N, C-alpha and C positions, 0 to 999 in steps of 0.2 A: 705269301710271306715273308718271299727274300733269305734273308742271310737270319731270319727268327722261325725260320721252317725248322720243321722235327728232324733233327739228324738219324731218322730209320728207326724212330720210336715209334709208329704206328701210326693208324687215325685218332685215337686216343687221345695223344700229344697235341693233332692240328687241332681237334677240337677244345681243348682245355686253353690251344694257344686263342683261337677266339671269340670264347667268352673270359678271359682275362686280359686281355690285348689292353681295351678299353678303363680297364680299373686301376685306383691308385697306385694299390700296391704292386710291388714287381714280385715274377713269380719265376723259379728257373726249377730244371728237372735235371738233375746231375747223377753222375754215378760213381763212385769213389772205389780205386784198387788198388792192392797192395803190391809194389814192385819187389823184383828178386832183391832189392837193395834195402829194403823194410820200408820204402819210402811211397808215400798216399800221393795217389794220381788221382784228379778232379777231374772229369769230362762232362763238361756242359751238354747236354743234352740238347734242350730247347728253352727259351726263355721269352716272355712277352718284351713290349717294347719300354714299357715302364724300367724293367730290370737292366735293360741297355741303357736303356738314357740314365738311369740310376747309379750304376757302377763302372760306365762304359767299357761293359765288357761284349758288346755286340759283336765283335772279330773272334770272339771264342765261341761260339756255338757250332758244335760237333767237331769241337779241339779237346784234346786236353791241356791241363793246366801247366803242369810241370815242364819244364824247358821249352814250352812256347813263348812266354814271357818273363824276361827275370826281373822285370818289374811290378808282378802281377802282386797285390797286398795276400801278405803267407796266414790271412785270416781264412781265404777259401779253402785251402789242403784244412787247415785245423779245422775247418765247420765238417767239410768232407771225413774226414778222421771221428770225428766224434759221431756226425749222423749218418754216414754211411758205411764205415767200416764197425765201430759201436756200436752201432742202431742205439741211439739213443737221442729224443728231443732235447733239443737246446735252444733258450734264447738271451739273447742280450744284443749293447749299445755297440757301435763301433764307427770309429771317425775314418773315413779313408785317406788315402794319401794317394795324390797329393791335394785331393781337394779339398780338404779338410768337412766334407760333408759328414754329418751325422746320419747313420742309418740303426735304424731296428731290426735286427737280424733272427729269425726263426727259422728253424731247420728242423727239418723229423723223417725217418724212414718211409719209404714209400715202395710198393712193390717189392720186385724180385730184391736179391741180395747186391748189397754195394750200393744200390738206387736211394736216391733222398730228393727232398722238395727242399727250395726256401723261400720263405716270404721273405721281402722286405721293406718296412717302409722311412720314407722321409722325415728325419724329425730334426733336421737341423734349426728352423725356427723356433721348434721349443727349447732346442737345447741353448740356443743363444741369449734366449730370454730367461732362462735357470739361471744360465752365466750372470746376466747381466744382475739377477735378483739376489745373485752372489755378492757382486762386487758391492752391490747397495748396501747389502746387509755389512759388508767387515765394515764398511766404512760408518755406516751408524753403530754398530759396537764399537769401534776406533772412538768414535765423538763419546761414547756413553760411559764409554772408562774415563777419557780424559774429562769427563764432568765430574764422574763420580771421585777423580784423583785431588780436583778443585773443592771441592767440597767438603773432605776429608782435610786437608791443606787450613777452611775455611774453619770449621768446627774445631780443630786443633788450636787454632788459633784464638777464637772466645772462648774455649774452656780454660786457656793459659789467661788471660786476660781475668776471664773470671778467679781465676783462684791469686791472681797478685792482689784482687780488689779483696778476697777473704784474705790473705795473707796480711793485709793492711789496718784488717779490724781486729780489734780486743777480741779477745774469749766472749762468747756469747749466743744467743738466739741468731742474731744476725749474719754472724761469721759460718753457723751452722747451716744458715739457708744457703747460702752461696755456696758452699761447699757441697750439699745438695743438688744445687743447679749443674756444679762443674762435674758432678758424677754422672749426671744425665747427658751431660754434652757430650762427655768422654763414651759412653755407651754406645751414643748413635756414629760419632768420628769412629771409634773399634769399629763398626759394621764398614763403614765405607774402606777401611782402615784393609781391613778382610779381604774385602772384594778385589782392592789393589792388589795383595799377594797374592791371592790366588789366580787372577788374572781374568778373574770372570765379571761380567758386570749383573746378573742377575740372582745369584743364590749363594751360599756360606753353607760350609760343612760347620755341624752344631758344637764340633769338641773343639774345632779351632775359633771360634767367633766367642762361646760363651767364655772357655776358658781363658781366653785374652780379660773378657770382662770384669769375670772374678782373680785372676791375678792380679790386676789392675787393681782393684779394691784391696786385695790383699797387702798391698805393698803399700798402704796407708795403715793397717794394722798394729800399734803399737802393742805390747806383751804378750801373754802365750796363747790367744786365740789361732788356732790352726783354721786355713779353708781346705777343705777337699773336694775335688771333682769326681762324677761317674758319668761323662757327657757319653753319647753313641756319637759314631761319625754317619751323623745323617744329614743330609745336604736340606738347608731350607729355604726359601725365597725369601728377597725381602719385607715382601708384605708379612710375612710370619718372625721374620729373624728381630725386624725392629722391635716391636713392641714385647718381642720375648726379652730380649736384652736387656731392654728398659724396668721388666717384670723383675730379672734375677738381680740388679741394678739397686732397685726400691726395697726387695726381699733380704740382700744380703746387708746391706748398708741397714734395715730395720734391726736385724739379728745383731751385729757389732754395736750398734748402739744402745741396745734393752735386754738382750739376754743375758749377757754378765755383766752379773755387776759388782760395786766392790771390787774390779779389776779381777775377777776370779777368772782363768783361762778356762777354755774348751774348744769346741769345734764344730764349725759350721761346713754341712757338706751339702753342696749342690750335684743333682742329679739327672739326667734326662735318658729315660729309656722307652721303648717302642711295646705299646701293648695292644696287640691286633691293628686294626684301625684309627688307634689314636697314640698320640705320644702325653708321658706323665713328667713333668717337670717339679722337680720335689727340691725344696730349699729347709732344711732340719740343722738345728741345733743340740745343743744339750746342756743348756744353761738354764736359769730360773725365771728371766722376762718373760714379759709379752709383748712380740711384735706390733707396729704400727698398723698393719694391716686389720688386725683384730679392734684394734682400738678407735680406728678411724682416721681422720685429719688430713693430708694433701697425703701424704704419701699413701695410704689405705686408699685413698679414692683414686689415685693413677693408678695404682695395680689393679684394682676391680677393670676402670676403663681397658686397660691393656689386655687383661683378661677379656673383655666383651669383645675386641677387637680381634683375636682370634678367635673368636668364638666357643672359649672354653669356661669349665667349670671349677671355682676355686674351692679348697676343703682345707681348712686350718686342726690338725688336732695337738693338745695335748696332753702328753702322756707322764709329763712332770719327770725327773727333769727334762726340760726342753720342748720345742714346740717342732710341726712341720707344717710347713703350707705347700700343700700338693695343688698343679692347674693340670686338670684333663683339659687337652685341646684333642681335635681332628688332624691326626697326619695329612703331611703335604704326599704328593706323589712319592710312593717310596723310591729312593737312592741309594745305597750301601753302597758304602766304599770298602 
């Protein structure tokens, strides 16, 4: 067995060498000792051919690592300390210098004090594939972020054009219809704006996104109607956030339009709270009117359609004064901050 022969390790090591010499994994029997300087020394007692090929340590068999080769990767001394001295089993991945090859390294105590075995597997191909996938994912995320940014700008431009058109019209139903359309476009634009500001492409924080939607609606309120929010810091995927933002837009707009007759002031409160495996969205007012969601029409139809989209159930409660609309829907994968 030439240079791979056991260095006084006995016939058992020779048998192990015969068994493992043709396998794909590399095997090595080592011994760790602590020198007077408290430094750990690793002695390579026996190794199969695969171990020597993968690590380049064929010349190290029967020799001590410390002081034999100043270019030796420190990972072997650290492995000796943990597996040989501290007697713990370890497993990790490591790139060998200077070759850059990646190894999956497992080490465990074996036999007498200080002795341990090392088993290694070449994972360079898998690592490079993983790195290629990571680069491809980073490129895809960058493209998606750019797309989100462009969609946000386009929706903002569309909403501005609709706003100009509505302001050019006289007061009446036509102008109010355009304003409602602009609100809906703004709600979607707010979603992409929140994505852009957060530097993400697939999810938004509920309090940031829905808070932005409510703030924008509140900016257009004249008089003494207050808008309050109590929205949990929950991450929502786009498939949930988009319809939820439109639901809030419709319900808040309906409250502002119908709940407060004769310019009487009041409060509209928007809340989103977790309850078990579900989320509860509530839009409530303390006015005297009845919202469109109860009366039907385009606004109510849109709300019902969006509620179905998130697999929710809508409940309307009138306690007088005021109306509360609650949407109960399944919570997405929990991720609180």
